DRENTORKOL-3810 file (N, C-alpha, C; in nm, 4 decimals):
REM DRENTORKOL-3810
@n.u->-0.0542; n.v->11.9927; n.w->10.9254; ca.u->0.0495; ca.v->11.9511; ca.w->10.8484; c.u->0.1808; c.v->11.8828; c.w->10.8647
@n.u->0.2067; n.v->11.7850; n.w->10.8981; ca.u->0.3227; ca.v->11.7598; ca.w->10.9229; c.u->0.3831; c.v->11.6596; c.w->10.8204
@n.u->0.5720; n.v->11.6584; n.w->10.7776; ca.u->0.6279; ca.v->11.5970; ca.w->10.6871; c.u->0.6206; c.v->11.4410; c.w->10.7557
@n.u->0.6222; n.v->11.3603; n.w->10.6348; ca.u->0.6211; ca.v->11.2191; ca.w->10.6970; c.u->0.7533; c.v->11.1514; c.w->10.7507
@n.u->0.8720; n.v->11.2541; n.w->10.7105; ca.u->0.9850; ca.v->11.2092; ca.w->10.7710; c.u->1.0270; c.v->11.3065; c.w->10.7720
@n.u->1.0909; n.v->11.3571; n.w->10.9250; ca.u->1.1965; ca.v->11.4676; ca.w->10.9505; c.u->1.3420; c.v->11.4637; c.w->10.8973
@n.u->1.3508; n.v->11.5297; n.w->10.8098; ca.u->1.4269; ca.v->11.4990; ca.w->10.7345; c.u->1.5567; c.v->11.6461; c.w->10.8323
@n.u->1.4885; n.v->11.7168; n.w->10.8955; ca.u->1.6377; ca.v->11.7776; ca.w->10.9942; c.u->1.6589; c.v->11.6796; c.w->11.1379
@n.u->1.5892; n.v->11.6181; n.w->11.1033; ca.u->1.6025; ca.v->11.5221; ca.w->11.2842; c.u->1.6585; c.v->11.3936; c.w->11.2511
@n.u->1.6706; n.v->11.3139; n.w->11.1298; ca.u->1.7015; ca.v->11.1960; ca.w->11.0910; c.u->1.8288; c.v->11.1918; c.w->11.0632
@n.u->1.9199; n.v->11.1374; n.w->11.1298; ca.u->2.0792; ca.v->11.1481; ca.w->11.1041; c.u->2.1299; c.v->11.1357; c.w->10.9762
@n.u->2.0620; n.v->11.0107; n.w->10.8638; ca.u->2.0975; ca.v->10.9717; ca.w->10.7295; c.u->2.0545; c.v->11.0694; c.w->10.6632
@n.u->1.9262; n.v->11.1215; n.w->10.6651; ca.u->1.8804; ca.v->11.2314; ca.w->10.5965; c.u->1.9653; c.v->11.3858; c.w->10.6038
@n.u->1.9736; n.v->11.3938; n.w->10.7277; ca.u->2.0633; ca.v->11.5008; ca.w->10.7742; c.u->2.2016; c.v->11.5115; c.w->10.6881
@n.u->2.2642; n.v->11.3615; n.w->10.6938; ca.u->2.3934; ca.v->11.3290; ca.w->10.6398; c.u->2.3912; c.v->11.3892; c.w->10.4500
@n.u->2.2930; n.v->11.3065; n.w->10.4158; ca.u->2.2962; ca.v->11.3548; ca.w->10.2875; c.u->2.2328; c.v->11.4625; c.w->10.2071
@n.u->2.1601; n.v->11.5631; n.w->10.2871; ca.u->2.1121; ca.v->11.6752; ca.w->10.2559; c.u->2.2754; c.v->11.7796; c.w->10.2242
@n.u->2.3357; n.v->11.7485; n.w->10.3561; ca.u->2.4938; ca.v->11.8007; ca.w->10.4155; c.u->2.5564; c.v->11.7927; c.w->10.2443
@n.u->2.5616; n.v->11.6671; n.w->10.2031; ca.u->2.6524; ca.v->11.6634; ca.w->10.0711; c.u->2.5236; c.v->11.7432; c.w->9.9599
@n.u->2.4401; n.v->11.7027; n.w->9.9572; ca.u->2.3925; ca.v->11.7444; ca.w->9.8294; c.u->2.3445; c.v->11.9205; c.w->9.8201
@n.u->2.3786; n.v->11.9624; n.w->9.9765; ca.u->2.4073; ca.v->12.1075; ca.w->10.0058; c.u->2.5461; c.v->12.1375; c.w->9.9422
@n.u->2.6113; n.v->12.0799; n.w->9.9570; ca.u->2.7850; ca.v->12.1123; ca.w->9.9293; c.u->2.7660; c.v->12.1524; c.w->9.7316
@n.u->2.6874; n.v->12.0374; n.w->9.6875; ca.u->2.6664; ca.v->12.0557; ca.w->9.5578; c.u->2.5867; c.v->12.1821; c.w->9.5272
@n.u->2.5247; n.v->12.2075; n.w->9.5987; ca.u->2.4187; ca.v->12.3409; ca.w->9.5572; c.u->2.5409; c.v->12.4563; c.w->9.6167
@n.u->2.5953; n.v->12.4739; n.w->9.6877; ca.u->2.7255; ca.v->12.5763; ca.w->9.6647; c.u->2.7744; c.v->12.5949; c.w->9.5546
@n.u->2.8353; n.v->12.4789; n.w->9.5036; ca.u->2.9414; ca.v->12.4819; ca.w->9.3601; c.u->2.8477; c.v->12.5536; c.w->9.2876
@n.u->2.7366; n.v->12.5590; n.w->9.2451; ca.u->2.6489; ca.v->12.6200; ca.w->9.1310; c.u->2.5877; c.v->12.7598; c.w->9.2324
@n.u->2.5872; n.v->12.7496; n.w->9.3347; ca.u->2.5494; ca.v->12.9235; ca.w->9.3436; c.u->2.6378; c.v->12.9672; c.w->9.3798
@n.u->2.8074; n.v->12.9452; n.w->9.3484; ca.u->2.9234; ca.v->13.0395; ca.w->9.3302; c.u->2.9989; c.v->13.0461; c.w->9.2040
@n.u->2.9018; n.v->12.9985; n.w->9.0879; ca.u->2.9523; ca.v->13.0089; ca.w->8.9695; c.u->2.8726; c.v->13.0895; c.w->8.8745
@n.u->2.9297; n.v->13.1340; n.w->8.7705; ca.u->2.8648; ca.v->13.2472; ca.w->8.7026; c.u->2.7707; c.v->13.2647; c.w->8.6554
@n.u->2.6966; n.v->13.1226; n.w->8.6826; ca.u->2.5797; ca.v->13.1491; ca.w->8.6324; c.u->2.4767; c.v->13.2563; c.w->8.6728
@n.u->2.4165; n.v->13.3839; n.w->8.6215; ca.u->2.3495; ca.v->13.4421; ca.w->8.6855; c.u->2.2618; c.v->13.4168; c.w->8.7971
@n.u->2.2596; n.v->13.4917; n.w->8.9334; ca.u->2.1637; ca.v->13.4248; ca.w->9.0293; c.u->2.0128; c.v->13.4750; c.w->9.0187
@n.u->1.9689; n.v->13.5729; n.w->8.9055; ca.u->1.8342; ca.v->13.5815; ca.w->8.8750; c.u->1.8399; c.v->13.4733; c.w->8.7975
@n.u->1.9098; n.v->13.3864; n.w->8.6697; ca.u->1.8580; ca.v->13.2627; ca.w->8.5746; c.u->1.8086; c.v->13.1431; c.w->8.7160
@n.u->1.9615; n.v->13.1527; n.w->8.8198; ca.u->1.9503; ca.v->13.0442; ca.w->8.9010; c.u->1.8004; c.v->13.0738; c.w->9.0014
@n.u->1.7668; n.v->13.1764; n.w->9.0272; ca.u->1.6221; ca.v->13.1959; ca.w->9.0818; c.u->1.5101; c.v->13.1222; c.w->8.9858
@n.u->1.5092; n.v->13.1534; n.w->8.8804; ca.u->1.4038; ca.v->13.1265; ca.w->8.8166; c.u->1.3948; c.v->12.9456; c.w->8.7884
@n.u->1.5048; n.v->12.9459; n.w->8.7308; ca.u->1.5095; ca.v->12.7575; ca.w->8.7264; c.u->1.4473; c.v->12.6976; c.w->8.8467
@n.u->1.5200; n.v->12.7399; n.w->8.9557; ca.u->1.4751; ca.v->12.6905; ca.w->9.0684; c.u->1.3393; c.v->12.6834; c.w->9.1361
@n.u->1.2764; n.v->12.7936; n.w->9.0784; ca.u->1.1091; ca.v->12.8146; ca.w->9.1186; c.u->1.0431; c.v->12.7350; c.w->8.9864
@n.u->1.0911; n.v->12.7544; n.w->8.8713; ca.u->1.0269; ca.v->12.6610; ca.w->8.7394; c.u->1.0006; c.v->12.5453; c.w->8.7745
@n.u->1.1306; n.v->12.4526; n.w->8.7998; ca.u->1.1362; ca.v->12.3183; ca.w->8.8100; c.u->1.0552; c.v->12.2966; c.w->8.9206
@n.u->1.0363; n.v->12.3745; n.w->9.0603; ca.u->0.9636; ca.v->12.3422; ca.w->9.1690; c.u->0.8071; c.v->12.3791; c.w->9.1149
@n.u->0.7965; n.v->12.4710; n.w->9.0567; ca.u->0.6104; ca.v->12.4446; ca.w->9.0298; c.u->0.6270; c.v->12.3165; c.w->8.9499
@n.u->0.6811; n.v->12.3008; n.w->8.8226; ca.u->0.6589; ca.v->12.1744; ca.w->8.7428; c.u->0.6266; c.v->12.0308; c.w->8.8483
@n.u->0.6863; n.v->12.0336; n.w->8.9418; ca.u->0.7233; ca.v->11.9015; ca.w->8.9994; c.u->0.5972; c.v->11.9140; c.w->9.1173
@n.u->0.5432; n.v->12.0539; n.w->9.1323; ca.u->0.4582; ca.v->12.0125; ca.w->9.2553; c.u->0.5015; c.v->12.0488; c.w->9.3543
@n.u->0.6412; n.v->12.0739; n.w->9.3829; ca.u->0.6567; ca.v->12.1302; ca.w->9.5216; c.u->0.6711; c.v->12.2433; c.w->9.5796
@n.u->0.5340; n.v->12.2301; n.w->9.6874; ca.u->0.5084; ca.v->12.3606; ca.w->9.7590; c.u->0.6085; c.v->12.4156; c.w->9.8113
@n.u->0.7191; n.v->12.3402; n.w->9.9418; ca.u->0.8082; ca.v->12.3931; ca.w->10.0434; c.u->0.9274; c.v->12.4366; c.w->9.9177
@n.u->0.9569; n.v->12.3873; n.w->9.7925; ca.u->1.0751; ca.v->12.4682; ca.w->9.7071; c.u->0.9991; c.v->12.6360; c.w->9.6298
@n.u->0.8496; n.v->12.6149; n.w->9.5907; ca.u->0.8312; ca.v->12.6762; ca.w->9.5558; c.u->0.8214; c.v->12.7896; c.w->9.6396
@n.u->0.7598; n.v->12.7795; n.w->9.7711; ca.u->0.7512; ca.v->12.8937; ca.w->9.8662; c.u->0.9422; c.v->12.9516; c.w->9.8745
@n.u->1.0016; n.v->12.8520; n.w->9.9233; ca.u->1.1405; ca.v->12.8854; ca.w->9.9476; c.u->1.1991; c.v->12.9888; c.w->9.8316
@n.u->1.1780; n.v->12.9034; n.w->9.7331; ca.u->1.2630; ca.v->12.9867; ca.w->9.5970; c.u->1.2237; c.v->13.1324; c.w->9.5253
@n.u->1.0601; n.v->13.1262; n.w->9.5709; ca.u->0.9877; ca.v->13.2467; ca.w->9.5151; c.u->1.0168; c.v->13.3565; c.w->9.6697
@n.u->1.0353; n.v->13.3214; n.w->9.7762; ca.u->1.0598; ca.v->13.4033; ca.w->9.9036; c.u->1.2280; c.v->13.4533; c.w->9.8718
@n.u->1.2771; n.v->13.3484; n.w->9.8362; ca.u->1.4416; ca.v->13.4183; ca.w->9.8185; c.u->1.4404; c.v->13.5006; c.w->9.7234
@n.u->1.4047; n.v->13.4592; n.w->9.6013; ca.u->1.3999; ca.v->13.5415; ca.w->9.4847; c.u->1.3648; c.v->13.7006; c.w->9.5327
@n.u->1.2666; n.v->13.6848; n.w->9.5532; ca.u->1.1731; ca.v->13.8453; ca.w->9.5825; c.u->1.2865; c.v->13.9257; c.w->9.7363
@n.u->1.3794; n.v->13.8184; n.w->9.8106; ca.u->1.4433; ca.v->13.9111; ca.w->9.8822; c.u->1.5612; c.v->13.9067; c.w->9.8117
@n.u->1.6314; n.v->13.8510; n.w->9.7160; ca.u->1.7581; ca.v->13.9221; ca.w->9.6155; c.u->1.7074; c.v->14.0503; c.w->9.5415
@n.u->1.5787; n.v->14.0909; n.w->9.5162; ca.u->1.5424; ca.v->14.2215; ca.w->9.4701; c.u->1.4815; c.v->14.1601; c.w->9.3157
@n.u->1.4084; n.v->14.0202; n.w->9.2981; ca.u->1.3443; ca.v->13.9576; ca.w->9.1950; c.u->1.2083; c.v->14.0552; c.w->9.2225
@n.u->1.1351; n.v->14.0923; n.w->9.0915; ca.u->1.0289; ca.v->14.1558; ca.w->9.1028; c.u->0.9167; c.v->14.0478; c.w->9.1071
@n.u->0.8046; n.v->14.1092; n.w->9.1986; ca.u->0.6829; ca.v->14.0243; ca.w->9.1870; c.u->0.5853; c.v->14.0037; c.w->9.0500
@n.u->0.6472; n.v->14.0606; n.w->8.9573; ca.u->0.5763; ca.v->14.0669; ca.w->8.7997; c.u->0.6405; c.v->13.9375; c.w->8.7432
@n.u->0.7917; n.v->13.9093; n.w->8.7788; ca.u->0.8616; ca.v->13.8527; ca.w->8.7027; c.u->0.8691; c.v->13.6831; c.w->8.7875
@n.u->0.8181; n.v->13.6949; n.w->8.8860; ca.u->0.7786; ca.v->13.5727; ca.w->8.9950; c.u->0.6747; c.v->13.5380; c.w->8.9301
@n.u->0.5419; n.v->13.6125; n.w->8.9495; ca.u->0.4257; ca.v->13.5347; ca.w->8.9253; c.u->0.4288; c.v->13.4801; c.w->8.7714
@n.u->0.5045; n.v->13.5549; n.w->8.6634; ca.u->0.4948; ca.v->13.5139; ca.w->8.5188; c.u->0.5596; c.v->13.3950; c.w->8.5178
@n.u->0.6783; n.v->13.3643; n.w->8.5810; ca.u->0.7165; ca.v->13.2328; ca.w->8.5695; c.u->0.6858; c.v->13.1112; c.w->8.5151
@n.u->0.5620; n.v->13.0404; n.w->8.5453; ca.u->0.4862; ca.v->12.9746; ca.w->8.5147; c.u->0.4205; c.v->12.9893; c.w->8.4051
@n.u->0.4363; n.v->13.1152; n.w->8.3282; ca.u->0.4085; ca.v->13.1374; ca.w->8.1754; c.u->0.4761; c.v->13.2257; c.w->8.1097
@n.u->0.6261; n.v->13.1772; n.w->8.1454; ca.u->0.7188; ca.v->13.2335; ca.w->8.0791; c.u->0.7225; c.v->13.2540; c.w->7.9324
@n.u->0.6645; n.v->13.1526; n.w->7.8395; ca.u->0.6397; ca.v->13.1717; ca.w->7.6978; c.u->0.5998; c.v->13.2776; c.w->7.6808
@n.u->0.4697; n.v->13.3185; n.w->7.7190; ca.u->0.3820; ca.v->13.4621; ca.w->7.6500; c.u->0.4073; c.v->13.5773; c.w->7.7522
@n.u->0.5350; n.v->13.5428; n.w->7.8173; ca.u->0.5937; ca.v->13.6945; ca.w->7.9082; c.u->0.6718; c.v->13.7642; c.w->7.8537
@n.u->0.6819; n.v->13.9272; n.w->7.8043; ca.u->0.7673; ca.v->13.9430; ca.w->7.7887; c.u->0.8856; c.v->14.0531; c.w->7.8980
@n.u->0.8808; n.v->13.9661; n.w->8.0181; ca.u->0.9647; ca.v->14.0444; ca.w->8.1028; c.u->1.0985; c.v->13.9336; c.w->8.1230
@n.u->1.1267; n.v->13.8267; n.w->8.0588; ca.u->1.2618; ca.v->13.7927; ca.w->8.0575; c.u->1.3211; c.v->13.7747; c.w->7.9522
@n.u->1.4504; n.v->13.7962; n.w->7.9472; ca.u->1.5502; ca.v->13.7804; ca.w->7.8426; c.u->1.5925; c.v->13.6544; c.w->7.7451
@n.u->1.6370; n.v->13.6788; n.w->7.6208; ca.u->1.6123; ca.v->13.5476; ca.w->7.5606; c.u->1.7287; c.v->13.4512; c.w->7.6175
@n.u->1.8121; n.v->13.4790; n.w->7.6780; ca.u->1.9196; ca.v->13.3587; ca.w->7.8073; c.u->1.8004; c.v->13.3003; c.w->7.8889
@n.u->1.7475; n.v->13.3869; n.w->7.9687; ca.u->1.6409; ca.v->13.3263; ca.w->8.0920; c.u->1.5550; c.v->13.2184; c.w->8.0352
@n.u->1.4900; n.v->13.3033; n.w->7.8659; ca.u->1.4033; ca.v->13.2030; ca.w->7.8333; c.u->1.4862; c.v->13.0514; c.w->7.7725
@n.u->1.5983; n.v->13.0621; n.w->7.7250; ca.u->1.6309; ca.v->12.9632; ca.w->7.6734; c.u->1.6744; c.v->12.8534; c.w->7.8444
@n.u->1.7252; n.v->12.9234; n.w->7.9353; ca.u->1.7900; ca.v->12.8562; ca.w->8.0635; c.u->1.6246; c.v->12.7997; c.w->8.1165
@n.u->1.5314; n.v->12.8519; n.w->8.0965; ca.u->1.3760; ca.v->12.7900; ca.w->8.1560; c.u->1.3249; c.v->12.6743; c.w->8.0180
@n.u->1.3320; n.v->12.6808; n.w->7.9145; ca.u->1.3335; ca.v->12.5851; ca.w->7.8459; c.u->1.3912; c.v->12.4743; c.w->7.8393
@n.u->1.6008; n.v->12.4778; n.w->7.8953; ca.u->1.6182; ca.v->12.3846; ca.w->7.9131; c.u->1.5641; c.v->12.3034; c.w->8.0451
@n.u->1.5252; n.v->12.4334; n.w->8.1608; ca.u->1.4586; ca.v->12.3635; ca.w->8.2974; c.u->1.3793; c.v->12.2882; c.w->8.2629
@n.u->1.2653; n.v->12.3120; n.w->8.1657; ca.u->1.1186; ca.v->12.2424; ca.w->8.1624; c.u->1.1752; c.v->12.0914; c.w->8.0779
@n.u->1.2373; n.v->12.1188; n.w->7.9829; ca.u->1.2731; ca.v->12.0123; ca.w->7.9281; c.u->1.3545; c.v->11.8886; c.w->7.9969
@n.u->1.4191; n.v->11.9316; n.w->8.0846; ca.u->1.5237; ca.v->11.8621; ca.w->8.1719; c.u->1.4660; c.v->11.8006; c.w->8.2964
@n.u->1.3231; n.v->11.8540; n.w->8.3213; ca.u->1.2735; ca.v->11.8224; ca.w->8.4230; c.u->1.1496; c.v->11.7034; c.w->8.3714
@n.u->1.0812; n.v->11.7328; n.w->8.2849; ca.u->0.9975; ca.v->11.6611; ca.w->8.2282; c.u->1.0553; c.v->11.5789; c.w->8.1329
@n.u->1.1498; n.v->11.5153; n.w->8.1534; ca.u->1.2581; ca.v->11.4125; ca.w->8.0826; c.u->1.1604; c.v->11.2525; c.w->7.9997
@n.u->1.0450; n.v->11.2541; n.w->8.1227; ca.u->0.9750; ca.v->11.1330; ca.w->8.0860; c.u->0.8430; c.v->11.1822; c.w->7.9898
@n.u->0.8673; n.v->11.2986; n.w->8.0039; ca.u->0.7351; ca.v->11.3609; ca.w->7.8411; c.u->0.7458; c.v->11.3448; c.w->7.7263
@n.u->0.8727; n.v->11.3161; n.w->7.7255; ca.u->0.9411; ca.v->11.3469; ca.w->7.5619; c.u->1.0236; c.v->11.2566; c.w->7.5429
@n.u->0.9745; n.v->11.1611; n.w->7.4042; ca.u->1.0843; ca.v->11.0604; ca.w->7.3737; c.u->1.2295; c.v->11.1274; c.w->7.3335
@n.u->1.3434; n.v->11.1013; n.w->7.4075; ca.u->1.4710; ca.v->11.1586; ca.w->7.3497; c.u->1.5027; c.v->11.2640; c.w->7.4579
@n.u->1.4256; n.v->11.2785; n.w->7.5824; ca.u->1.4640; ca.v->11.3707; ca.w->7.6820; c.u->1.5067; c.v->11.5621; c.w->7.5957
@n.u->1.6444; n.v->11.6187; n.w->7.6242; ca.u->1.6083; ca.v->11.7353; ca.w->7.6089; c.u->1.6159; c.v->11.7394; c.w->7.4802
@n.u->1.5478; n.v->11.8377; n.w->7.3891; ca.u->1.6062; ca.v->11.8633; ca.w->7.2496; c.u->1.7175; c.v->11.9050; c.w->7.1966
@n.u->1.7828; n.v->11.8992; n.w->7.1045; ca.u->1.8802; ca.v->11.9311; ca.w->7.0275; c.u->1.8850; c.v->12.0858; c.w->7.0394
@n.u->1.7541; n.v->12.1274; n.w->6.9783; ca.u->1.7232; ca.v->12.2720; ca.w->6.9223; c.u->1.7275; c.v->12.3809; c.w->7.1201
@n.u->1.6813; n.v->12.3156; n.w->7.2099; ca.u->1.7010; ca.v->12.3337; ca.w->7.3669; c.u->1.8404; c.v->12.4062; c.w->7.3487
@n.u->1.8920; n.v->12.2480; n.w->7.3656; ca.u->2.0559; ca.v->12.2786; ca.w->7.4022; c.u->2.1453; c.v->12.3713; c.w->7.3258
@n.u->2.1262; n.v->12.3854; n.w->7.1918; ca.u->2.1594; ca.v->12.4960; ca.w->7.1134; c.u->2.1166; c.v->12.6179; c.w->7.1612
@n.u->1.9757; n.v->12.6253; n.w->7.1991; ca.u->1.9841; ca.v->12.7789; ca.w->7.2417; c.u->2.0709; c.v->12.8373; c.w->7.3721
@n.u->1.9991; n.v->12.7151; n.w->7.4553; ca.u->2.0987; ca.v->12.7547; ca.w->7.5636; c.u->2.2409; c.v->12.7845; c.w->7.5388
@n.u->2.3233; n.v->12.6792; n.w->7.4358; ca.u->2.4898; ca.v->12.7366; ca.w->7.4044; c.u->2.5014; c.v->12.8815; c.w->7.3535
@n.u->2.4010; n.v->12.9358; n.w->7.3229; ca.u->2.3968; ca.v->13.0926; ca.w->7.2275; c.u->2.4192; c.v->13.1654; c.w->7.3586
@n.u->2.3678; n.v->13.1257; n.w->7.4243; ca.u->2.3526; ca.v->13.2315; ca.w->7.5746; c.u->2.4739; c.v->13.2206; c.w->7.7025
@n.u->2.4920; n.v->13.0989; n.w->7.6983; ca.u->2.5641; ca.v->13.0742; ca.w->7.8112; c.u->2.7379; c.v->13.0002; c.w->7.7571
@n.u->2.8174; n.v->13.0211; n.w->7.8434; ca.u->2.9572; ca.v->12.9718; ca.w->7.8522; c.u->2.9733; c.v->12.8095; c.w->7.8305
@n.u->3.0649; n.v->12.7624; n.w->7.8863; ca.u->3.0330; ca.v->12.6259; ca.w->7.9302; c.u->3.0836; c.v->12.5822; c.w->8.0354
@n.u->3.1247; n.v->12.6442; n.w->8.1212; ca.u->3.1199; ca.v->12.6127; ca.w->8.2710; c.u->2.9390; c.v->12.6765; c.w->8.3214
@n.u->2.9058; n.v->12.7852; n.w->8.2455; ca.u->2.7774; ca.v->12.8514; ca.w->8.3122; c.u->2.6431; c.v->12.7308; c.w->8.2835
@n.u->2.7009; n.v->12.6517; n.w->8.1341; ca.u->2.5817; ca.v->12.5168; ca.w->8.1079; c.u->2.6153; c.v->12.4257; c.w->8.2134
@n.u->2.7544; n.v->12.3955; n.w->8.2883; ca.u->2.7325; ca.v->12.2819; ca.w->8.3407; c.u->2.7017; c.v->12.3577; c.w->8.4656
@n.u->2.6625; n.v->12.4695; n.w->8.5214; ca.u->2.5796; ca.v->12.5105; ca.w->8.6164; c.u->2.4494; c.v->12.4970; c.w->8.6088
@n.u->2.4278; n.v->12.4975; n.w->8.5129; ca.u->2.2734; ca.v->12.5196; ca.w->8.4359; c.u->2.2424; c.v->12.3569; c.w->8.4776
@n.u->2.2856; n.v->12.2724; n.w->8.4238; ca.u->2.2887; ca.v->12.1582; ca.w->8.4161; c.u->2.2896; c.v->12.0746; c.w->8.5665
@n.u->2.3595; n.v->12.0933; n.w->8.6137; ca.u->2.3573; ca.v->12.0745; ca.w->8.7819; c.u->2.2488; c.v->12.1447; c.w->8.8401
@n.u->2.2072; n.v->12.2285; n.w->8.8463; ca.u->2.1144; ca.v->12.3539; ca.w->8.9078; c.u->2.0165; c.v->12.2458; c.w->8.9023
@n.u->1.9703; n.v->12.2249; n.w->8.7306; ca.u->1.8433; ca.v->12.1490; ca.w->8.7288; c.u->1.8554; c.v->12.0302; c.w->8.7640
@n.u->1.9097; n.v->11.9215; n.w->8.7804; ca.u->1.9486; ca.v->11.8046; ca.w->8.8240; c.u->1.9262; c.v->11.8255; c.w->8.9906
@n.u->1.9903; n.v->11.9100; n.w->9.0472; ca.u->1.9915; ca.v->11.9504; ca.w->9.2174; c.u->1.8591; c.v->11.9911; c.w->9.2263
@n.u->1.7638; n.v->12.0612; n.w->9.1709; ca.u->1.6543; ca.v->12.1031; ca.w->9.2240; c.u->1.5561; c.v->11.9832; c.w->9.2083
@n.u->1.5498; n.v->11.9156; n.w->9.1237; ca.u->1.4964; ca.v->11.8600; ca.w->9.1277; c.u->1.5145; c.v->11.7043; c.w->9.2067
@n.u->1.6009; n.v->11.6705; n.w->9.2358; ca.u->1.6417; ca.v->11.5880; ca.w->9.3621; c.u->1.5445; c.v->11.6575; c.w->9.4513
@n.u->1.5863; n.v->11.7857; n.w->9.5227; ca.u->1.5393; ca.v->11.8566; ca.w->9.6604; c.u->1.3788; c.v->11.8296; c.w->9.6268
@n.u->1.2994; n.v->11.8729; n.w->9.5054; ca.u->1.1794; ca.v->11.8604; ca.w->9.4717; c.u->1.1204; c.v->11.6985; c.w->9.5250
@n.u->1.2084; n.v->11.5932; n.w->9.4560; ca.u->1.1379; ca.v->11.4713; ca.w->9.4677; c.u->1.1246; c.v->11.4402; c.w->9.6205
@n.u->1.2508; n.v->11.4991; n.w->9.7199; ca.u->1.2728; ca.v->11.4530; ca.w->9.8238; c.u->1.1141; c.v->11.5130; c.w->9.9492
@n.u->1.1337; n.v->11.6471; n.w->9.9009; ca.u->1.0170; ca.v->11.7291; ca.w->9.9798; c.u->0.8761; c.v->11.6711; c.w->9.9303
@n.u->0.8470; n.v->11.6416; n.w->9.7898; ca.u->0.7405; ca.v->11.5701; ca.w->9.7324; c.u->0.7069; c.v->11.4466; c.w->9.7910
@n.u->0.8174; n.v->11.3432; n.w->9.8154; ca.u->0.7861; ca.v->11.2210; ca.w->9.8701; c.u->0.7469; c.v->11.2311; c.w->10.0199
@n.u->0.8169; n.v->11.3083; n.w->10.1009; ca.u->0.7538; ca.v->11.2964; ca.w->10.2617; c.u->0.7057; c.v->11.4276; c.w->10.3236
@n.u->0.6290; n.v->11.4845; n.w->10.1494; ca.u->0.5212; ca.v->11.6150; ca.w->10.2092; c.u->0.5477; c.v->11.6890; c.w->10.2917
@n.u->0.6761; n.v->11.7302; n.w->10.2662; ca.u->0.7238; ca.v->11.8594; ca.w->10.3390; c.u->0.6466; c.v->12.0102; c.w->10.3247
@n.u->0.5632; n.v->12.0411; n.w->10.4554; ca.u->0.4849; ca.v->12.1606; ca.w->10.4121; c.u->0.5484; c.v->12.2914; c.w->10.3924
@n.u->0.4757; n.v->12.3631; n.w->10.3301; ca.u->0.5269; ca.v->12.4948; ca.w->10.2763; c.u->0.4619; c.v->12.5755; c.w->10.3352
@n.u->0.5203; n.v->12.7273; n.w->10.3315; ca.u->0.4760; ca.v->12.8324; ca.w->10.3987; c.u->0.5383; c.v->12.8984; c.w->10.5021
@n.u->0.5737; n.v->12.8187; n.w->10.5770; ca.u->0.6803; ca.v->12.8645; ca.w->10.6958; c.u->0.8024; c.v->12.9418; c.w->10.6893
@n.u->0.8583; n.v->12.9417; n.w->10.5435; ca.u->0.9998; ca.v->12.9342; ca.w->10.5035; c.u->1.0239; c.v->13.0800; c.w->10.4965
@n.u->1.1303; n.v->13.1084; n.w->10.5815; ca.u->1.1994; ca.v->13.2483; ca.w->10.5688; c.u->1.3095; c.v->13.2904; c.w->10.4842
@n.u->1.3109; n.v->13.4098; n.w->10.4016; ca.u->1.4241; ca.v->13.4146; ca.w->10.3425; c.u->1.5647; c.v->13.4085; c.w->10.3911
@n.u->1.6362; n.v->13.3019; n.w->10.3284; ca.u->1.7791; ca.v->13.2594; ca.w->10.3861; c.u->1.7887; c.v->13.2017; c.w->10.5284
@n.u->1.6861; n.v->13.0927; n.w->10.5135; ca.u->1.6738; ca.v->13.0353; ca.w->10.6120; c.u->1.7957; c.v->12.9496; c.w->10.6377
@n.u->1.8456; n.v->12.8762; n.w->10.5328; ca.u->1.9150; ca.v->12.7755; ca.w->10.5448; c.u->2.0286; c.v->12.8596; c.w->10.4434
@n.u->2.0685; n.v->12.9666; n.w->10.4806; ca.u->2.2069; ca.v->13.0138; ca.w->10.4873; c.u->2.2167; c.v->13.0627; c.w->10.3295
END
C-alpha cells in the first residue's frame, strides 16, 4: 500500500506540514497534561478512521509510559474505570468536537462546562487547538490514504 500523495516529498505539502507542526508544538508545550493529549489524539484518530495517526499516537503514548489497558480502552472510555474525570471530560469534548456534523449545534454546553471544571483557560485553549489540529492531520492522512503500521515512536521528533 502506498499513499496517493507523498506528503514528505511534495514541497507544498512539506511547507504546510511545517506550519501545522509548529502549531502542534505550541499545544504539546502547554500545561495540558501529556497523558490527556495522548488520549485526545488517539480518540479523534479512531473516530476519523485514520490508521496512520492511530498507529502513531498509540505507539508514542506507550513509549511515554501509557498503559496497554488504557490504550485498549480509549474507544470504550465511557464504560472504562481507568480514566480520571478530567480525562473523561476531555474525551467527551474530543468526540463532540470531532463529530460536529453528527450533532445539531455542535459541542454541547454540558460537555464544555464539564471540561471547564477540570481545565483552566489555557488548558482549554490547548484542548480546543489539539482537537482541531488532530482532526486536520486525520483528514490529510485519510484523504491521501497514508499507510499505517511502520511508525516508530518519536519518529517525527
